[in-house]
C-alpha beads as a LAMMPS data file, in Angstrom:
LAMMPS data file: protein, C-alpha beads

69 atoms
68 bonds

1 atom types
1 bond types

-500.0 500.0 xlo xhi
-500.0 500.0 ylo yhi
-500.0 500.0 zlo zhi

Masses

1 110.0

Atoms # bond

1 1 1 -297.914 4.697 269.769
2 1 1 -298.844 7.303 267.166
3 1 1 -302.316 7.758 268.641
4 1 1 -300.869 8.438 272.068
5 1 1 -298.553 11.120 270.706
6 1 1 -301.338 12.579 268.572
7 1 1 -303.681 12.809 271.566
8 1 1 -300.988 14.517 273.615
9 1 1 -300.353 17.074 270.877
10 1 1 -304.059 17.719 270.364
11 1 1 -304.519 18.051 274.116
12 1 1 -301.691 20.573 274.292
13 1 1 -303.390 22.675 271.623
14 1 1 -306.644 22.738 273.613
15 1 1 -304.842 23.577 276.855
16 1 1 -302.993 26.406 275.138
17 1 1 -306.196 27.788 273.640
18 1 1 -308.005 27.545 276.966
19 1 1 -305.256 29.303 278.885
20 1 1 -305.203 32.057 276.267
21 1 1 -308.962 32.373 276.670
22 1 1 -308.668 32.680 280.437
23 1 1 -306.058 35.407 280.052
24 1 1 -308.085 37.410 277.543
25 1 1 -311.659 36.989 278.745
26 1 1 -312.809 40.438 277.655
27 1 1 -312.110 39.871 273.957
28 1 1 -313.907 36.530 273.967
29 1 1 -316.783 38.000 275.970
30 1 1 -317.222 40.694 273.325
31 1 1 -317.383 38.020 270.631
32 1 1 -319.912 36.014 272.661
33 1 1 -322.064 39.123 273.030
34 1 1 -322.340 39.347 269.261
35 1 1 -323.899 35.863 269.323
36 1 1 -326.560 37.002 271.798
37 1 1 -325.213 35.373 274.965
38 1 1 -326.559 37.060 278.106
39 1 1 -323.763 36.480 280.681
40 1 1 -320.762 36.723 278.397
41 1 1 -317.904 36.732 280.913
42 1 1 -319.122 33.645 282.740
43 1 1 -319.733 31.760 279.498
44 1 1 -316.297 32.731 278.160
45 1 1 -314.610 31.508 281.341
46 1 1 -316.606 28.275 281.282
47 1 1 -315.649 27.558 277.670
48 1 1 -311.972 28.280 278.352
49 1 1 -312.012 26.093 281.464
50 1 1 -313.640 23.280 279.527
51 1 1 -310.938 23.541 276.878
52 1 1 -308.210 23.316 279.524
53 1 1 -309.846 20.342 281.236
54 1 1 -310.581 18.488 278.003
55 1 1 -307.091 19.125 276.691
56 1 1 -305.506 17.940 279.911
57 1 1 -307.590 14.758 279.866
58 1 1 -306.549 14.087 276.268
59 1 1 -302.896 14.787 277.025
60 1 1 -302.739 12.374 279.970
61 1 1 -304.926 9.813 278.158
62 1 1 -307.670 9.729 280.784
63 1 1 -311.241 9.443 279.517
64 1 1 -310.177 10.233 275.939
65 1 1 -313.627 9.707 274.429
66 1 1 -315.281 12.020 276.932
67 1 1 -312.480 14.576 276.565
68 1 1 -312.821 14.606 272.785
69 1 1 -316.458 15.690 272.935

Bonds

1 1 1 2
2 1 2 3
3 1 3 4
4 1 4 5
5 1 5 6
6 1 6 7
7 1 7 8
8 1 8 9
9 1 9 10
10 1 10 11
11 1 11 12
12 1 12 13
13 1 13 14
14 1 14 15
15 1 15 16
16 1 16 17
17 1 17 18
18 1 18 19
19 1 19 20
20 1 20 21
21 1 21 22
22 1 22 23
23 1 23 24
24 1 24 25
25 1 25 26
26 1 26 27
27 1 27 28
28 1 28 29
29 1 29 30
30 1 30 31
31 1 31 32
32 1 32 33
33 1 33 34
34 1 34 35
35 1 35 36
36 1 36 37
37 1 37 38
38 1 38 39
39 1 39 40
40 1 40 41
41 1 41 42
42 1 42 43
43 1 43 44
44 1 44 45
45 1 45 46
46 1 46 47
47 1 47 48
48 1 48 49
49 1 49 50
50 1 50 51
51 1 51 52
52 1 52 53
53 1 53 54
54 1 54 55
55 1 55 56
56 1 56 57
57 1 57 58
58 1 58 59
59 1 59 60
60 1 60 61
61 1 61 62
62 1 62 63
63 1 63 64
64 1 64 65
65 1 65 66
66 1 66 67
67 1 67 68
68 1 68 69
């Protein structure tokens, strides 16, 4: 019971972070550029989308091991 609630809360945190990243791509792209990434906007969107997808999978308890990677 506690694990299920904990996974849902952790998933919500990842979804929230991913949505924030999708809203503010430019700021994250600027940070990625400092790391030497070539296509910063695409990478920033991909990371944010992965966070949303992984968080959603954790929250609904589907493929939790894959989602936690």
